[in-house]
N, C-alpha and C positions, 0 to 999 in steps of 0.2 A: 504494500500500500504506500509506503514512504517513497519507494522507487518511482511509482507511478506519479505521485505528487511532484517529485523532483523533476521528472521528465516533462510534465505539463508546465511547470514553472519555467523550465529552460525553453520550451517551445514558445511560450508566451513572450519571453524576452526577445527571442529571435524574430518573431513577427513584428514586435514593436520597433526593433532596429530596422527591419526591412521597410516598414512604413515610413520611417523618417528619411530613409535614403530616397524613396520615391518622391517625397515632398521636395527634397533638395533638387532632384533631377527635374521635377516639374518647374521649379523656380528658374533653374538654369536654362531650361528649354524656352520658357516664357520670355526671358531676357535675351535670348539668342546666344548665350555664352556656351551652350552645349556644343555648338558647331565649332567654336574655337577649340574646345577640348578635344573633340573628335579629330579636327585638323592637325593638332599638335601630335596626337597619338599616331596618326597616319604618317606624318613626316618622320617621326622617330622610327617607326617600323620600316619605312622605306629606306632610311639611312642604314639601319641594321642589316637589311637584306642586301643592299648594295655593298656594304663593307664585307659581308660574308661571301658574296659572289667574287669580289676582287681578291679576297684572301684565298679562296679556293683556286682561282686562276694562277696566283703566284705560287702556291704550294705545288700545283700540278706542273708548272714550268720548272720549279726547282727539282722535283722528283725526276722529271725527264732529263734534266741536265746531269744529275748525279748518276742516273741509270746509264747514260751514254758514256760517262767517264769510267765506269766500272768495266765496260766491255772491252 
């Protein structure tokens, strides 16, 4: 019985936290700031993918150079 009560209290606090996050998102969406946040996230992700792509190309080139030197 105590475990069930503790579980219900935890679930209640989680739903309260989720509702406050939605209100914050609604305010940001109403003020147009959500698009700035999404834009910045997309710029960061694009930068990371670009960096990983360049790093992979450099590593591949180095591997091919060291492989040709061993032969």
